[in-house]
C-alpha positions, 0 to 999 in steps of 0.5 A, a space after each residue: 675504782 679510782 681514789 679521790 685526788 689528794 688535796 694540796 694540804 695532804 700532798 704537803 703533809 705527805 711530802 714533809 714526812 719524806 726524810 730530809 737529806 741528812 748531814 754528811 758523816 763527820 769523817 767526810 766533813 773532816 776529810 773535805 775541810 782538811 783537803 782544803 786546808 792542805 792545799 792552802 798551806 801546801 802552796 805557802 811552801 811548795 814553791 820554795 824548792 822551785 824558786 831557783 828554777 823559777 828564777 832561771 825560767 822567768 828571770 826573777 831577781 832576788 827580791 822577786 823570789 821573796 815576793 813569789 812567797 810574799 805575794 801569796 802570804 800577804 794577800 792570804 793574811 790581809 783578806 783572811 778576816 774578810 773571808 772569815 766574816 763572809 763565811 759567818 754572814 753568807 754561808 760557810 759552804 758557799 765561801 768554801 766553794 768560792 775560795 777553792 774555785 778562785 784558788 784553783 783558777 789562779 793556780 792554773 794562771 800561775 802555772 801558765 805564766 810567761 812573765 814574772 809579773 804574771 806569776 806574782 799576780 797569780 800568786 796574789 790571787 791564789 792568796 785571796 782565794 786561800 783567804 776565803 777558803 781557809 777560815 771556812 775549813 776550820 769553821 765548818 769542822 768545828 760546827 760539825 763536831 761537838 765540843 770536847 775530846 772529839 773536837 780536839 781530835 778533829 782540830 788536831 787532825 786539821 792542824 796535822 794535815 795543814 802542817 803536813 801540807 807545809 811540810 810536804 811542800 818541799 818533797 812535792 815541789 822537788 819531785 815535780 820540778 825534777 820530773 816535769 818543771 817548776 810550773 807543775 808546783 802550781 798546775 798540780 792544784 788544778 785537778 786536786 782542787 777540781 775533785 775537792 770542789 765537786 765533792 764539797 758541792 755534793 756532800 757539804 751542808 750549808 750553814 751560817 751564823 750571821 745576820 746579813 750585815 755588810 762586809 767591811 771592805 775598807 778595813 780589808 783593803 787597809 790591812 792588806 795594803 798596809 801589810 804589803 807596803 810594810 813588807 816592801 819597805 822592809 825588803 828595801 833596807 837591803 839595798 837602800 838602808 834603813 834611813 833612805 827615802 826608798 825605805 822610810 816612805 813605804 815603812 811609814 805608809 804601811 804603818 799609817 795604813 795599819 793605823 787607819 785600819 784600826 781607826 776604821 774598825 773602831 768607828 764602823 758599825 760592821 767592823 771586820 775585826 771588832 776591837 772588843 773581841 781582842 779584850 778576851 784574854 784567850 783570843 788576844 793572847 793566843 793570836 799574839 803568840 801565833 804571830 810571834 811563832 809564825 814569824 819564825 816558824 813560817 820561814 823555816 822551809 824557805 831558808 832550809 830549802 835554799 840552804 840545802 840547794 845553794 850551800 850544800 849543793 842538793 838537787 830540788 828532789 834531794 832537798 825535798 827528801 831531806 825534809 821528809 823527817 821534818 814533815 813527819 815530825 810536824 804531823 806527829 806533834 799535831 797528833 800528840 797535842 790533843 792527848 797532851 792537852 788532856 793531861 797537862 793544859 793547852 797553855 803548858 802544851 803551847 809552851 812545851 812545843 815552842 821550847 822544843 822548836 826553840 831548841 831546833 832553831 838554836 841548833 840550826 843556827 850553828 849550820 856550816 857549809 859542809 856539815 853532815 845531813 843528820 846534824 845540819 838538817 835532819 835533827 834540828 828540822 825534826 825539833 823545829 817542826 815537832 815543836 810547831 805541831 805541838 804549839 799550833 793546836 792548843 793555840 788555835 783551841 784557846 782562841 776559838 774557845 773564847 768566841 761566841 758561835 756567831 764569831 767563830 768564822 771571824 776568830 778562825 780567820 784571825 788565828 790564821 791571819 796572825 800566823 800568816 801575817 807574822 810569817 810574811 813580816 818575819 820572812 821580809 825581816 829575816 831574808 833582808 837580814 840574811 841578804 845583808 849578812 852575805 853582802 852580795 856574795 854567793 859562795 856557800 860559806 857566805 850564804 850559810 852565814 846569812 841563813 844562820 843569822 836568820 835562825 839565830 834571830 828566830 831563836 830570840 823571837 821564840 824565846 820571847 814567845 815562850 815568856 809571853 805564853 807562860 805569863 798571858 795565856 789563860 790557865 785552866 781551873 786545874 792549873 789555878 
């Protein structure tokens, strides 16, 4: 005897009892988001060791070498806020996939570039993809891990992996350049990006906190164009001087575009960066500290790899191996930070980390063209990167702790923007100062003097950062 056919209501009720697809394990979310952040940060530094080979292969000038790094970092910094807001409004998983896909395709184009302009365009598109990807990695992670010790550990892991990506860039770049060619420092992203993309499509769960508001594209264009124009003006000072029209015009234009950005944000109903957010002490103080620290620490890998190859005569692989202790130090610092934050406070740990980095920068500024590896690279490098790892986690945690859930992606983007924007402008300033000190000479002694000046200026910037953090970062109840 056959049963009665079930009604539509019965079928719906039965279907609703089927277990929904569960959320992925926390460890898997942390692994995928950290993999995305690793690729983003790796590409900031991996090209440093390959710069001399890129110059030979594509006929790049000294200024062109600087823009191989800055084309990526400026697009990264300028569109980071847009990427963070897009994740809030349209879905964090969706923006993770879009950013990673764009980043992977641009890596392929850069690795196949035949002219210098093709490489620079590909690097800028890579930066755009990274700007969409990076805020989503932190937002997905923080929304998947409950607040407290577990989230602090997750953020520490995210920071360690990201910092490790920056630190490992020298070693990875050196291996690829010597074993294959400079093109593989970009092409290596293609298979890795494809694997992470497939895993993210399958395992990550969509989440959003926004209300479907429009994106502030005019604001993003203003801040990106302003930052790029300002960095270009700074780079012109080496050849033309500070008072030449070729320098003053882009400097003034860059400042005007940044002022226009602030005006747009004050008037638009859908601001990319709501200025009211900066009234929160935790957000404003942590981001200013990130900007200052980034302006010095971001340049460390650039100058250290050039110093190792151009002054000490290391091969690309030897230069990468020389920075392995620094790579381990930044990971150690990032993993120690959450433990120290529980015993001390985020403010004190940030100050402690910056002081350690300051000691390393001061030591590095005494470099010589014939110094021993231990004293001119290993020990100061360990101090610089141990301090960077200790400082980054508490600053990121302080900034995010002051934001509402619906603004998490925006604040995540702002944290990364501050660090990378500081790094972009810091690289433009410090590389210009170093080039001016060498006065066109390419002898090891002259180049060393230029690099040493860059580290002395970086030491001063970090000293200002220490004072600012101690006075401005919020204190915990226990501190008060």
